[in-house]
C-alpha positions as CSV (number, residue, x, y, z in Angstrom):
1,X,0.0,0.0,0.0
2,X,1.5,3.3,-1.1
3,X,1.0,6.5,1.0
4,X,1.8,10.0,-0.2
5,X,1.3,12.7,2.4
6,X,2.1,16.3,1.5
7,X,4.4,17.8,4.2
8,X,3.1,21.1,5.6
9,X,4.7,23.9,7.6
10,X,3.5,24.9,11.0
11,X,1.8,27.9,9.6
12,X,-0.2,25.9,7.1
13,X,-3.9,26.1,7.6
14,X,-4.4,22.4,6.8
15,X,-3.2,20.0,9.5
16,X,-0.4,17.5,9.1
17,X,-2.2,14.2,9.0
18,X,0.0,11.3,10.0
19,X,0.1,7.9,8.3
20,X,-1.1,6.0,11.4
21,X,-4.2,8.3,11.6
22,X,-5.0,7.5,8.0
23,X,-4.6,3.7,8.7
24,X,-7.1,4.0,11.6
25,X,-9.6,5.9,9.6
26,X,-9.4,3.5,6.6
27,X,-9.5,0.4,8.8
28,X,-12.8,1.7,10.3
29,X,-14.1,2.6,6.9
30,X,-13.2,-0.5,4.9
31,X,-12.9,-3.3,7.5
32,X,-11.6,-6.4,5.8
33,X,-11.4,-4.6,2.5
34,X,-8.7,-2.4,3.9
35,X,-6.2,-4.9,2.5
36,X,-7.5,-4.1,-1.0
37,X,-6.3,-0.5,-0.9
38,X,-3.5,0.1,-3.4
39,X,-2.7,3.8,-2.6
40,X,-3.6,6.7,-0.4
41,X,-2.5,9.9,-2.1
42,X,-3.0,13.4,-0.7
43,X,-3.9,15.9,-3.5
44,X,-3.2,19.7,-3.2
45,X,-6.6,21.0,-4.1
46,X,-8.9,23.3,-2.4
47,X,-8.2,25.9,0.4
48,X,-9.8,24.3,3.4
49,X,-9.9,20.5,3.8
50,X,-7.1,17.9,3.5
51,X,-8.1,15.7,0.5
52,X,-6.8,12.1,-0.1
53,X,-7.7,9.9,-3.0
54,X,-7.9,6.2,-2.1
55,X,-7.6,3.6,-4.9
56,X,-8.6,0.0,-4.5
57,X,-7.4,-3.2,-6.3
58,X,-10.7,-3.3,-8.3
59,X,-10.0,0.2,-9.5
60,X,-12.7,1.8,-7.4
61,X,-11.7,5.2,-5.9
62,X,-12.8,7.1,-2.9
63,X,-12.1,10.6,-1.5
64,X,-11.3,11.2,2.1
65,X,-11.8,14.8,3.2
66,X,-10.5,15.9,6.7
67,X,-11.5,19.2,8.2
68,X,-9.0,21.5,9.9
69,X,-9.2,22.6,13.6
70,X,-7.3,25.8,13.1
71,X,-8.0,29.0,15.1
72,X,-8.1,30.9,11.8
73,X,-11.4,29.2,10.8
74,X,-13.8,32.0,10.1
75,X,-17.0,32.5,12.1
76,X,-19.3,31.1,9.4
77,X,-17.0,28.1,8.7
78,X,-17.6,26.1,11.9
79,X,-18.5,22.4,11.4
80,X,-18.5,22.6,7.6
81,X,-18.3,18.9,7.0
82,X,-21.1,18.3,9.5
83,X,-23.2,20.8,7.6
84,X,-22.4,19.1,4.3
85,X,-23.5,15.8,5.7
86,X,-26.8,17.3,6.9
87,X,-27.5,18.9,3.6
88,X,-27.0,15.8,1.4
89,X,-30.6,14.6,1.3
90,X,-31.7,18.0,0.1
91,X,-29.3,17.8,-2.9
92,X,-31.1,14.7,-4.2
93,X,-32.4,16.8,-7.1
94,X,-28.8,16.5,-8.5
95,X,-27.8,13.3,-6.7
96,X,-25.8,11.8,-9.6
97,X,-23.5,14.9,-9.6
98,X,-22.9,14.9,-5.8
99,X,-20.3,12.6,-4.2
100,X,-22.0,9.9,-2.3
101,X,-21.0,9.7,1.4
102,X,-19.7,6.3,2.5
103,X,-18.7,7.2,6.0
104,X,-19.0,10.3,8.2
105,X,-17.2,10.4,11.6
106,X,-17.5,13.4,13.9
107,X,-16.8,11.5,17.1
108,X,-13.0,12.3,17.3
109,X,-12.4,8.9,18.8
110,X,-9.7,7.9,16.3
111,X,-8.6,11.3,15.1
112,X,-9.2,14.8,16.5
113,X,-10.6,15.9,13.1
114,X,-14.1,15.6,11.5
115,X,-13.9,13.7,8.2
116,X,-16.0,12.4,5.4
117,X,-15.3,9.4,3.1
118,X,-17.0,9.8,-0.3
119,X,-17.1,8.0,-3.6
120,X,-14.8,9.4,-6.2
121,X,-16.4,11.2,-9.2
122,X,-14.2,11.2,-12.3
123,X,-13.7,14.3,-14.3
124,X,-11.4,17.3,-14.9
125,X,-11.6,20.5,-12.8
126,X,-13.4,23.1,-15.0
127,X,-11.3,25.9,-13.6
128,X,-8.0,24.2,-14.2
129,X,-8.8,23.4,-17.9
130,X,-10.8,26.4,-18.8
131,X,-8.1,27.9,-21.0
132,X,-8.1,24.9,-23.4
133,X,-11.9,25.0,-23.9
134,X,-13.4,26.4,-27.1
135,X,-16.1,29.1,-26.9
136,X,-18.6,26.4,-27.9
137,X,-17.5,24.0,-25.2
138,X,-17.6,26.7,-22.6
139,X,-21.1,27.8,-23.6
140,X,-22.3,24.2,-23.5
141,X,-21.0,23.8,-19.9
142,X,-22.5,27.1,-18.8
143,X,-25.9,26.0,-20.0
144,X,-25.6,22.8,-18.0
145,X,-24.5,24.6,-14.9
146,X,-27.5,27.0,-15.3
147,X,-29.9,24.0,-15.3
148,X,-28.2,22.4,-12.3
149,X,-28.2,25.7,-10.4
150,X,-32.0,26.0,-11.1
151,X,-32.6,22.5,-9.7
152,X,-30.7,23.3,-6.5
153,X,-32.5,26.6,-6.1
154,X,-35.9,24.9,-6.5
155,X,-35.5,23.1,-3.2
156,X,-37.5,24.8,-0.4
157,X,-36.4,24.9,3.2
158,X,-38.1,25.5,6.6
159,X,-35.7,28.2,7.9
160,X,-33.0,30.6,6.8
161,X,-29.4,30.0,7.4
162,X,-27.1,27.0,7.7
163,X,-28.0,23.3,8.0
164,X,-27.4,21.5,11.3
165,X,-25.3,22.2,13.3
166,X,-25.1,25.7,11.9
167,X,-27.1,28.7,13.0
168,X,-30.6,29.1,11.5
169,X,-33.1,31.9,11.7
170,X,-36.8,32.7,11.1
171,X,-35.9,35.8,9.0
172,X,-33.5,36.2,6.2
173,X,-32.4,39.6,7.4
174,X,-31.5,38.1,10.8
175,X,-29.2,35.6,9.1
176,X,-27.5,38.3,7.1
177,X,-26.9,40.4,10.3
178,X,-25.5,37.3,11.9
179,X,-23.1,36.8,9.0
180,X,-21.9,40.4,9.2
181,X,-21.4,40.2,12.9
182,X,-19.3,37.2,12.3
183,X,-17.2,39.1,9.8
184,X,-16.6,41.9,12.3
185,X,-15.5,39.3,14.9
186,X,-13.0,37.9,12.4
187,X,-11.8,41.3,11.3
188,X,-11.0,42.1,14.9
189,X,-9.3,38.7,15.4
190,X,-7.0,39.4,12.4
191,X,-6.5,43.0,13.5
192,X,-7.6,44.5,10.2
193,X,-8.7,48.0,9.4
194,X,-12.4,48.8,9.6
195,X,-14.8,47.1,7.1
196,X,-17.5,49.6,7.9
197,X,-19.7,46.6,9.0
198,X,-21.7,48.8,11.3
199,X,-23.0,50.6,8.2
200,X,-23.9,47.3,6.5
201,X,-25.8,46.1,9.6
202,X,-27.6,49.5,9.7
203,X,-28.6,49.1,6.1
204,X,-30.0,45.6,6.6
205,X,-31.9,46.7,9.8
206,X,-33.4,49.7,8.1
207,X,-34.5,47.8,5.0
208,X,-35.8,44.6,6.5
209,X,-39.0,44.8,4.5
210,X,-37.0,44.7,1.2
211,X,-34.5,42.2,2.5
212,X,-37.1,39.7,3.8
213,X,-39.3,40.0,0.6
214,X,-37.7,36.9,-0.9
215,X,-40.4,34.3,-0.1
216,X,-39.6,30.9,1.2
217,X,-36.0,30.0,1.8
218,X,-34.4,28.2,-1.1
219,X,-31.3,25.9,-1.1
220,X,-28.0,27.5,-2.2
221,X,-24.8,25.5,-2.8
222,X,-22.8,28.3,-1.2
223,X,-19.6,27.7,-3.1
224,X,-20.7,27.2,-6.7
225,X,-18.1,28.2,-9.2
226,X,-15.7,26.5,-11.7
227,X,-13.3,25.3,-9.1
228,X,-16.0,23.0,-7.7
229,X,-17.2,21.6,-11.0
230,X,-15.9,18.5,-12.7
231,X,-16.3,18.0,-16.4
232,X,-15.8,15.3,-19.0
233,X,-14.2,16.4,-22.4
234,X,-14.0,12.9,-23.9
235,X,-17.1,13.0,-26.0
236,X,-18.4,15.3,-28.8
237,X,-19.8,17.7,-26.3
238,X,-18.4,18.4,-22.8
239,X,-20.4,17.3,-19.8
240,X,-20.5,18.3,-16.2
241,X,-19.9,15.1,-14.1
242,X,-19.7,16.5,-10.6
243,X,-20.6,19.3,-8.2
244,X,-18.2,19.3,-5.3
245,X,-17.8,20.8,-1.8
246,X,-21.4,21.6,-0.7
247,X,-20.3,22.2,2.9
248,X,-21.0,25.9,2.6
249,X,-24.7,25.3,1.5
250,X,-27.4,27.4,3.2
251,X,-31.0,28.4,2.9
252,X,-32.0,31.8,1.6
253,X,-32.2,34.0,-1.5
254,X,-30.8,32.3,-4.7
255,X,-29.4,35.7,-5.7
256,X,-26.9,35.3,-2.9
257,X,-25.4,32.2,-4.6
258,X,-21.7,32.4,-4.9
259,X,-21.6,32.0,-8.7
260,X,-23.3,35.4,-9.2
261,X,-20.5,37.1,-7.2
262,X,-17.5,34.9,-8.3
263,X,-18.0,34.5,-12.0
264,X,-19.1,36.5,-15.0
265,X,-21.8,34.0,-16.0
266,X,-22.4,33.3,-19.7
267,X,-25.6,34.1,-21.5
268,X,-26.1,30.3,-21.9
269,X,-26.1,29.9,-18.1
270,X,-29.3,32.0,-18.1
271,X,-30.8,29.9,-20.9
272,X,-30.4,26.8,-18.6
273,X,-31.4,28.7,-15.4
274,X,-34.2,30.7,-16.8
275,X,-33.6,34.4,-17.2
276,X,-34.8,36.5,-14.2
277,X,-35.1,40.2,-14.9
278,X,-33.9,41.9,-11.7
279,X,-36.1,44.6,-10.3
280,X,-35.0,47.5,-8.1
281,X,-35.5,45.5,-4.9
282,X,-33.4,42.5,-6.3
283,X,-30.6,44.9,-7.2
284,X,-30.8,46.4,-3.7
285,X,-30.4,43.0,-2.1
286,X,-27.6,42.0,-4.5
287,X,-25.6,45.0,-3.2
288,X,-25.9,43.7,0.3
289,X,-24.9,40.2,-0.8
290,X,-21.9,41.6,-2.7
291,X,-20.7,43.4,0.4
292,X,-20.8,40.2,2.5
293,X,-19.0,38.4,-0.3
294,X,-16.3,41.0,-0.5
295,X,-15.8,40.9,3.3
296,X,-15.2,37.2,3.2
297,X,-12.9,37.3,0.2
298,X,-10.6,39.6,2.1
299,X,-10.7,37.4,5.2
300,X,-10.0,34.3,3.1
301,X,-6.9,35.9,1.7
302,X,-5.6,37.1,5.1
303,X,-6.2,33.6,6.4
304,X,-4.1,32.1,3.6
305,X,-1.4,34.7,3.9
306,X,-2.3,36.3,0.5
307,X,-2.6,40.0,-0.1
308,X,-6.2,40.9,-0.9
309,X,-7.0,42.8,-4.1
310,X,-7.0,46.5,-3.2
311,X,-10.0,47.0,-5.4
312,X,-12.1,44.9,-3.0
313,X,-12.0,47.6,-0.3
314,X,-12.6,50.3,-3.0
315,X,-15.7,48.4,-4.1
316,X,-16.9,48.1,-0.5
317,X,-16.6,51.9,-0.2
318,X,-18.4,52.4,-3.5
319,X,-21.3,50.1,-2.6
320,X,-21.8,51.6,0.9
321,X,-21.7,55.1,-0.6
322,X,-24.5,54.2,-3.0
323,X,-26.8,53.6,0.0
324,X,-26.4,57.1,1.3
């Protein structure tokens, strides 16, 4: 059995998982079939969890994801894998694109970390291979992603906020205020200059009628963009094969979905999703969502030791000034 573990510095956000920890986890997961494992290879993808690909003698593959226990975890990132496990049944509308959970262990009896073992979904990462795609191929994929996003956003929930064990609320505005309060806690923890979060909270509080006018809570993936999409380029037309990392899913307004703030979506996305003409209240809410997204982008960079784009703070100032 071959093990490949990527060494990490003390300052690395991801933990150093030891070989004996992996053996204990995989023994619990596979039992007698443990002897059929050929390799356990850590892959350097993503910015949060440790990820290992396990290959078996019968050529089946699995993915082991191990969550960090680092003090730099942001306020809204607590218990992410537990939240992903809770949200799985609600993603049944796109079940063939979601990695199936084989084992979830949050007991910390054999390792101090939460972890999920999931079935491997083959495919190339869309983000990593986007430069080699033709315009026609990209348009085709955007149309598929629009349809999948529509299916996710069609699922109705009973509350606003995060799935168990995350915080949930009776009102959408209360959830947004909770997020911004968390941003302020993180900003103070990282000793950063003001984000003007007090102004954002004031805006939400004074426009609760507009903010809460979204109807029933809908399911959002929470981290939907090219980095979390797997594709197959082997046929005549590209196909999406997987939607990964649903640990940031939550219930709320589909217009707060990450893809609308991380990507310049193609026109063909809207053909699959169904074009929605934004009214004045939609655009108002979108500005609030954009502020929260920008706050978190800055915090993610600081957490990773990366200098945030200076235009993000400039955009925050510009958006807040528009509310005056």
